C-alpha positions in Angstrom: 32.6 -73.4 15.4 29.0 -72.7 15.9 27.1 -71.3 13.0 26.4 -67.4 13.4 23.6 -65.8 11.9 23.3 -62.3 10.9 20.4 -60.1 10.8 19.9 -58.3 7.4 19.4 -54.9 8.8 22.4 -55.4 10.9 24.2 -56.5 7.9 22.7 -53.5 5.9 24.4 -51.2 8.8 27.3 -52.9 9.3 28.4 -54.4 5.7 31.0 -55.9 4.4 33.2 -53.8 1.7 30.8 -52.9 -1.4 31.1 -54.6 -4.5 32.4 -53.5 -7.6 29.9 -52.9 -10.3 31.3 -56.4 -12.0 30.1 -58.4 -9.0 27.2 -60.5 -9.7 24.7 -61.2 -6.5 24.8 -64.9 -6.0 22.8 -65.1 -2.4 19.2 -65.2 -3.2 18.7 -64.1 0.5 20.7 -60.7 -0.1 18.5 -58.2 -1.3 20.7 -55.2 -0.6 20.6 -54.8 -4.6 17.3 -55.0 -5.1 16.1 -51.8 -3.0 14.7 -50.0 -6.0 13.7 -53.1 -8.2 10.0 -54.2 -8.2 7.2 -54.7 -10.5 7.7 -52.4 -13.3 3.8 -51.7 -13.1 4.2 -50.1 -9.7 5.8 -47.2 -8.6 9.3 -47.4 -7.1 9.5 -47.5 -3.3 12.8 -46.7 -2.4 13.8 -47.9 1.3 15.4 -45.3 3.5 18.8 -46.7 4.7 21.5 -45.7 7.4 24.8 -44.6 5.7 26.9 -47.6 4.9 30.4 -47.6 6.0 32.8 -45.7 3.4 30.3 -44.4 1.5 31.1 -40.9 0.2 28.4 -38.2 0.3 25.6 -36.6 3.1 23.9 -39.1 5.3 20.6 -40.8 4.7 17.7 -40.3 7.0 15.7 -43.4 8.3 12.8 -43.5 10.0 14.3 -44.2 13.4 16.8 -41.2 13.0 15.2 -38.5 10.6 17.8 -35.4 10.1 16.7 -32.5 11.8 15.9 -29.4 9.8 18.1 -26.6 10.1 17.1 -22.8 10.7 19.5 -20.1 10.4 19.8 -18.4 13.5 21.4 -15.1 12.7 22.2 -13.7 8.8 18.4 -14.3 7.8 16.5 -13.9 10.8 13.5 -11.2 10.7 14.7 -8.0 12.4 12.8 -7.2 15.7 9.8 -4.8 15.5 10.3 -1.3 16.4 7.6 0.7 17.7 6.5 3.5 15.5 7.8 7.2 16.7 4.4 8.7 18.1 2.1 11.2 15.9 3.1 15.2 16.2 0.8 16.8 18.3 -1.5 19.3 16.5 -2.2 22.3 18.5 -2.8 26.3 17.6 -0.1 28.7 18.7 0.1 32.5 19.1 3.6 32.0 17.8 2.7 31.3 14.4 1.9 34.4 12.6 0.7 35.2 9.2 1.1 39.0 7.7 1.0 40.3 4.2 3.5 41.7 2.4 4.3 43.1 -1.1 6.9 42.5 -3.9 8.2 45.8 -4.6 10.7 47.0 -7.1 10.7 47.4 -11.1 12.1 45.3 -13.7 13.6 46.4 -17.2 14.0 44.2 -19.8 13.9 45.0 -23.7 12.2 48.5 -23.6 9.6 46.9 -21.3 9.6 48.7 -17.7 7.4 46.8 -15.2 6.2 47.9 -12.1 5.2 45.3 -9.0 2.8 45.5 -6.0 4.2 47.4 -3.5 5.8 50.9 -2.5 9.6 50.7 -1.1 9.4 49.3 2.2 6.2 47.1 1.7 8.5 44.1 1.2 9.1 44.1 4.9 6.5 46.5 6.7 3.3 45.1 7.3 1.5 47.9 8.5 -1.4 49.1 6.3 -0.3 52.4 5.6 2.5 51.0 3.8 0.6 48.5 2.0 -1.5 50.3 0.4 0.9 53.3 -0.5 1.3 53.7 -4.1 4.2 52.2 -6.0 6.5 55.3 -7.4 7.5 54.1 -11.1 10.1 56.5 -13.0 10.9 55.9 -16.6 14.8 55.7 -16.7 15.0 56.8 -20.4 12.9 57.8 -23.5 11.2 55.4 -25.4 9.9 52.8 -22.9 6.8 50.9 -23.0 5.9 51.5 -19.1 3.1 48.7 -17.5 2.4 49.6 -14.2 1.1 46.2 -13.2 3.6 43.4 -14.1 0.1 41.2 -14.6 -1.7 43.5 -16.7 -4.0 44.8 -14.6 -5.9 41.4 -14.1 -4.0 39.6 -11.5 -2.5 40.9 -8.5 0.4 39.0 -6.0 0.7 39.6 -2.3 3.3 37.5 0.0 2.1 35.5 2.9 4.7 36.3 5.7 4.9 33.1 7.8 6.8 33.1 10.8 7.1 30.9 14.2 8.5 32.7 16.8 9.1 29.6 19.4 11.7 27.3 20.1 12.5 24.8 17.6 13.0 24.5 13.9 10.7 24.0 11.0 10.7 20.8 9.1 7.4 21.2 7.5 5.0 23.9 5.9 1.6 23.5 4.5 -1.2 25.7 3.3 -4.9 24.0 3.0 -8.2 25.8 1.7 -6.6 28.1 -0.9 -9.9 28.0 -3.6 -9.9 27.6 -7.6 -8.6 30.8 -9.3 -5.6 31.5 -6.5 -2.4 29.8 -7.0 0.8 29.9 -5.0 3.6 31.0 -7.0 6.2 27.8 -7.4 3.9 25.1 -5.8 1.3 22.9 -7.0 -1.7 21.2 -4.8 -1.6 17.6 -3.7 -4.8 15.6 -4.3 -6.2 17.0 -1.4 -5.9 20.4 -2.5 -2.9 20.8 0.3 -0.1 22.9 -0.7 3.1 21.1 0.8 5.7 23.7 0.5 9.6 23.5 -0.3 11.2 24.9 2.7 14.1 26.1 0.9 12.2 27.7 -1.9 10.2 29.9 0.4 12.8 30.7 3.4 13.7 34.1 4.2 17.5 34.1 4.2 19.3 30.5 4.8 18.3 29.8 8.4 15.2 30.4 10.7 11.1 30.3 10.5 10.2 32.7 8.2 8.8 32.1 5.1 7.4 34.3 2.3 5.0 32.4 0.0 3.2 34.5 -2.8 -0.5 33.9 -3.6 -1.8 35.5 -6.9 -5.4 36.5 -6.8 -7.9 38.1 -9.3 -8.8 41.6 -9.1 -12.4 43.4 -9.2 -13.8 46.5 -10.3 -14.9 48.2 -7.3 -18.7 48.0 -6.0 -19.4 50.1 -3.3 -22.7 48.4 -2.2 -20.5 45.2 -2.1 -17.0 45.8 -1.2 -16.0 42.3 -0.2 -15.8 40.1 -3.4 -14.5 37.1 -1.7 -13.5 35.3 1.3 -12.1 32.1 2.6 -10.7 30.1 5.5 -6.6 29.1 4.9 -5.4 27.0 7.4 -1.4 27.3 7.7 0.6 24.6 9.4 4.1 24.3 10.4 5.8 21.4 11.6 8.5 22.3 14.6 10.9 19.5 16.0 13.3 20.8 18.7 14.4 19.1 22.1 11.1 17.8 22.5 8.3 15.8 20.7 8.0 17.3 17.2 4.3 19.3 17.0 2.6 20.7 14.2 1.0 24.4 15.0 -2.1 25.1 12.9 -3.8 28.7 12.7 -6.8 29.4 11.0 -7.0 33.0 8.8 -9.8 34.3 7.3 -9.0 35.9 3.8 -10.9 38.5 2.5 -10.6 40.3 -1.0 -11.8 43.8 -0.1 -12.0 47.2 -2.1 -9.2 48.8 -0.8 -8.0 52.6 -1.6 -7.1 53.8 1.9 -5.4 52.0 5.1 -8.5 51.3 6.8 -9.9 49.3 4.1 -7.0 46.8 4.6 -6.5 47.0 8.5 -6.9 44.0 10.4 -8.1 46.5 13.1 -11.0 47.4 11.0 -11.9 43.0 10.4 -10.8 41.5 13.7 -8.0 39.0 14.4 -6.7 36.4 12.4 -7.8 38.2 9.3 -6.2 39.1 6.0 -7.5 41.9 3.3 -6.5 41.3 -0.4 -7.0 44.4 -2.2 -9.5 43.9 -4.6 -8.1 46.7 -7.0 -4.6 46.4 -6.4 -2.5 49.4 -5.5 -2.3 52.8 -7.2 0.9 53.7 -9.2 2.8 57.1 -9.6 4.6 56.9 -13.0 6.9 59.5 -14.2 7.2 59.3 -18.3 11.0 60.3 -19.7 9.4 61.5 -23.1 8.2 59.5 -26.1 7.1 56.9 -23.6 3.8 54.5 -23.7 2.2 54.4 -20.1 -0.2 52.0 -18.9 -1.5 52.3 -15.4 -3.1 49.7 -12.9 -6.4 49.0 -11.7 -6.7 51.5 -8.9 -6.4 55.3 -8.9 -2.9 56.2 -10.9 -1.4 59.8 -11.3 1.0 59.9 -14.3 3.7 62.7 -15.2 3.9 64.1 -18.1 7.1 64.9 -19.3 8.4 66.3 -22.8 8.2 64.8 -26.3 5.4 62.9 -27.1 4.0 60.0 -25.0 0.8 57.7 -25.2 -0.9 57.7 -21.6 -3.3 55.1 -20.4 -4.5 55.2 -17.1 -6.3 52.0 -17.2 -9.1 51.5 -14.5 -9.6 53.8 -11.6 -10.0 57.4 -11.2 -6.4 58.8 -12.4 -4.9 62.1 -13.1 -2.4 63.3 -15.5 0.0 65.9 -13.9 2.2 68.1 -16.0 4.0 70.2 -13.4 6.9 68.3 -13.9 6.8 69.0 -18.1 8.6 72.3 -17.5 5.9 74.4 -19.3 2.1 75.4 -20.4 0.0 72.4 -21.4 -2.7 72.6 -23.5 -5.4 69.5 -23.4 -7.9 69.3 -25.9 -11.1 67.5 -24.5 -13.5 69.2 -27.0 -14.3 67.5 -30.8 -10.6 67.2 -31.8 -9.3 63.8 -30.0 -8.2 60.5 -30.6 -10.5 57.4 -30.9 -9.1 56.4 -27.3 -10.2 59.8 -25.8 -8.5 63.3 -25.3 -5.5 64.6 -26.5 -2.4 66.9 -25.3 -1.6 69.3 -28.2 2.2 69.6 -28.6 4.5 71.4 -31.3 4.8 67.8 -33.1 1.5 66.7 -32.9 -1.0 65.3 -30.6 -0.5 63.0 -27.4 -3.3 60.4 -27.0 -4.9 60.2 -23.5 -7.1 57.8 -22.1 -8.5 56.3 -19.2 -7.5 59.5 -17.3 -10.0 62.2 -15.2 -9.7 65.8 -16.7 -11.0 68.6 -14.6 -11.2 72.1 -16.1 -9.7 74.8 -14.3 -12.0 77.6 -13.0 
């Protein structure tokens, strides 16, 4: 037979069965076991080979047949980008309305009877006559401390009654432009000075687009020459969504702190549209004592009705009236030399009743 020569590469690709570790290479032409051997001083240069028949493990790439890189096509693919929803349209609307209401009623706790900031009905009726009407406070029992203004006559609270009468449901409500010194009860402004309100906290009822937001402000002494003590612009914005695109309705309101004793002082007909008038002295109070009470009026004009027993009356600021028509008998008021340090006194069988902050007139 003629001699058959096998090329080295062919022999590697189609080799005979592998030798065991005990077998010794005696063929100087066979360099299959010399792949990673060389000069110890030089870096090893492994030769890429095709898989050997019978070899266990993954195939090794060759220069002629590199293994292609596999990229996942499903589980780890980047999701397709989605277009951002359009920004809500911002516009003004006559359906967005803000009116001023008042917190009403009294609170009795541990012998302290506190008034509030409006007459009965002022929590639902925004007409000027109702908002300036005095709150009526009747002491339910003797020996109470009665404080007409719950904040001690230094501050006052009105209710921003915000409603939206159009179609859709409110999803946001914000107030911008509230100056320093004014606070929105139960809320904190963000870094930009905007009050982003919690709808559930201020919503009237459980559903609907009506919200009552209390605003607290400082009171002022009256000034006939300058009855306006402060003014600012309040931006009220309500986000509304429905069947169409979401919309933010935003209206500006001019807020004025004005001396107020009559309905005309706070009527928007006097000052124009979208004007909210805060009473600079709050409202007046009509307080009836039960006997042995200590009574303090507010900053506006008050009327205090005396009763039996010894009481302490302090009308505080304003032009106040002490009325004993409900006392059931004649009363003696000493406005002369014998008076308490706080002012005149009412003489009773048991002693004297201090009176202060009250306007006394002599009968003819």
